[in-house]
N, C-alpha and C positions, 0 to 999 in steps of 0.2 A: 741094816736100818741105817737112815741118813743121820749124820752127825748134827745135821742142823733140824730142829723141831720144825713140824709142819706150821705152826702158827708164826714162828719167826721167819720162815721162807715168804709166806703171804704177807707179813709185816713189811719185809724188805721190798716186796714188789709194791706194796701200798706206797712206801717211801720214795720208790723212784717215780711212781706215776704222781705222787703229790709234788715233788720237785719239778716235774715238766709242767703240772698244772699252775704252779706259782710263776716259773719263768715265763710261761706263755703269757699270764696276766701283766707280769713286769714289762714284757716286749710289747703288747697292745696298749697298755695304760687305759684300758677302757673304763668307762663310768661304772661304778660299782654296782649300781641296782640293776641296770641292763644285763651286766655280764653274769650277775648272780642268777636273774631270773632264767635267761636263755640257757646258761649251764644246767639248770634243773630241767628245762625242756628237753635238753639233749640226754640228760640221765634217763628221764622217763621213756624216751624213743629208744635208746639203747637197750634198757632192760625190758622192755615189752615183749619182744619174742621169747625171752626166756621165761617170762612170767605166763605168757600163753602156753608153753610146752610144759612147764613144771606146775603151773597152778598158783593159787593163792592160800595162805593158811585160813583156817576157819575159826580161830580163837579170837573173839572180840577184843579181849585185853591186849593183844598184840597191836592191833590198830588205834585203840586208845593211847597206848603208851607212845606207839610211833608218832602220832598226831601231836601228843604233848611236847614230845621231844622236838618236833618241827618248828615249834615256836622259838626254840634256842637259836636254830640255824637260820630262820628267817631273818633275825637281826645279826648274828654272827657273820653269816657269809658276807653281807654287805660291808660290814666293818673291816672284814679280813681283806677283802679285794681293795678297798680304800687304804688299808694300811700298806699293803704292797705297792701301791702307787705312790705313796708318801715316803715310806722308808726304804724299800727295795726287798726283793724276795729273800736275800741273804739274812738281812737284819730280823725280818719277821720270823723265818725258820728257826733262828737261833733263840728267839725269845719263848715260843710255845712249848719246848721240852720241860719249862718249869712247871707245867701242868702234871707231869708225870707223878710228882711226889704226893700232890694232893690226891690225885686219882686213886694212888696205891692205898694210902690209908682210909679214904672214903670206902673203897670197897671192902677193905677188912671190917670196917665199922657196920656194914651193912651184911656181909657174908661170915657169919661166925665160925662156920665149919672151916673155912680157909683160914681164919684167924687163928683157931685152936690148933692147925697144923703148923703154922708158924711159931706158935708159942712153944709147941713140942719139939721143935728144933732150934734150941736158943743160939747156938753158934752160927748156924746159917742165916738166922734173923738179925743176929748181930752184925754180920757182913752186910745185910741189906741196909741196916739202919746206917752203917758207916758210909756206905755209898752215898744215901740220901743226905747225909751231912755234909759230904763233899760237894754234891749237887748244889745244896743252900750255900756254900762257901763261894762256888762259882757264881751263883746268882747274886750274892752281895758284891762281887768283883764288878758285875756289870752295872751296879747303881752308879759307878763313877764314869760311866760313859753316857753322854749327853744323847748321842744317837739312839742307843739303847733305852733310855729312860723315855725319849720321847715315843718310841716305837710302843713300849710297855703301856704307857698312858693312852695311845690310840687304839690298842687292841686288847685292852684289859677285859672286856666282854667276851672276846674270842678266847681268851685263857679261861674265863668261868665256864663258858660253853664246852671247851673241850674237857674239863674235869667232869661237870655234870653230865656231859654227851657220852663219855666212855663208860661211865658206870651207867647209865640209862641203857645204853646199846646191849651191855652184857646182859641186864634184866630182860630187855626185849628178846634177846636170841634164846632165852630160856623159855619163851612163850609159843616157839615155832619151830619145826623141824629144820635141819640146815638145808635140805633138798629144795624147801621153798622160801625159807626165811632170808636168805641172802638176797635173792633176786628181789622178792616183795618188799624188803626193807629199803632198798634203793629206789624202786618204783614208786611205792607208796609214799615215802618221805617227799619225793620230788613232787607228786601229784599234790599233796597237801600244802607244800611251800608254793607252788605255781599258783593255786586257788588264793592262798593269802596276799601273795604279791599283787595279784590281779585286783583283789577287793581294795588293797592299801592304794594301788594306783587310781583306780576309779573314785575313791573319796579324795585324795590328797593331791593328785596329778604334779608330782614333784618334779617331773621333765616333761618336755615336749614330747608328743607321741613319735616324732622322727627320731628322737634320741633313745626313745625305748624299745620301738619296733621297727627302726630302720635298718636297711641291709647290713651295716657295718655292725650294729648291735647283735644282730642274729648271727652273723658270721663269727665274729668273736666269741659270744658266749656258747654257740654250740661246739666251737673248736675246744674251749676249755672245758666244757662240760662232758664231751666224748672221754676225754680223759680222767675227769673226775668221776665219772660213772663207774669205771673199772678200780680206781683208787679206793672208793667207798666199798665196792663189792669185795675187794681184797682184804680190807680192814675187818670188815663184819665176817667174813669167813675165817680170818684169824681169831676174832674173839670167841668164835665157836669153839676153838680148840685150846683155850688156855683159861686158868681158875680166876686169874686177876687181869681185868682189861687194861691196868695201868702198863703192863708188860708190852701191849700192842701199841700203845700209845708211845712208848719209849722207842721202840723199834722203828715206828712210822717217821718219828720226829729225826732219823737219821737222814732225812731228806735235806737237812742244813749242810751236811757234808757232801752230799751230791751237788748241792747248788753252789758251794765253795769250790769244787773241783770244776765246775762249768766257768766259774768267774777266773779261775787261775788258767783254764785252757784257752779262754777268750781274752784273756788280758785286761778283764774289767776289775777296777778296783773293788775292794769290799769294804763297807762301813762297818763303824763300830768295833767293840773289842772282840776280835775274832777268836782268840784262844780261849777267852773266858766263855765264850758262847759254846765253843767246840767241847771245853771241858764238861758243861752240862750234857751235852750229847754223848761223851764218852761215858759219864755216869749212868746214863739211860741204858747205853749199850752194856755196861757191866751187870745191871740188873736182869738183862736177858741171859747173861753168862751164868749168873747164880741161879736164876730159874730153872736153867737147863741142868744144872748140877745139883738142884734141890731134890 
């Protein structure tokens, strides 16, 4: 049996794809709304063949929950891409792991079976709490960094969506079989979000049609979205294989290390308190180790 659990392997794949997605947006510096919209169009198109082959779940609750969760991402995705344009992929990727600690305890509050298992292993649980306290200490260190503070203020809703979204994703996966649930999740979420953005655009017209539907917007969004489709699918697949979705959040946010390595390889300076941010990522990784040994 592999030393690395299946959920962690798919979490690492999601991290690599997430890093690629953010670096592409940093490179293109595209308008947030068009890139978010066309990214979801790409997600729907990429997942359509898998949906046709494997079918869609029949549970109505699955779709009701998916539609409700999509309301989070409709706002969060636009803020996320705007934050990358303003602060850089590196800074944003080091801020988001703070959602892990909240996701961890939120799921325990919902899933009492898992919570009782942690209570039954006090030494193991104490180690987890110690790591989370260390994570909080690194987060406090970030408060002294003007760059990071600005990024946190600009993407606070993304942090909120990450916490709520990781927990709701776990609950959604409990409503459908993995054979259909992974592809249906990415496809269904994309379709709902596309419909919401089209309605918003028809009412508000926040951008000229040339900016929203022009060749550059389509090309950029579809490129980012092709990567995002598989990043989301890998994340959902990993969630199916772990009891607490915060572990997937922790592994996926290792994308900040990959982005930092890219910056080092290309000679690009990294903004903000790098080591405090990486400390948060290291704590997230420690949670994975503790989970694997628990």
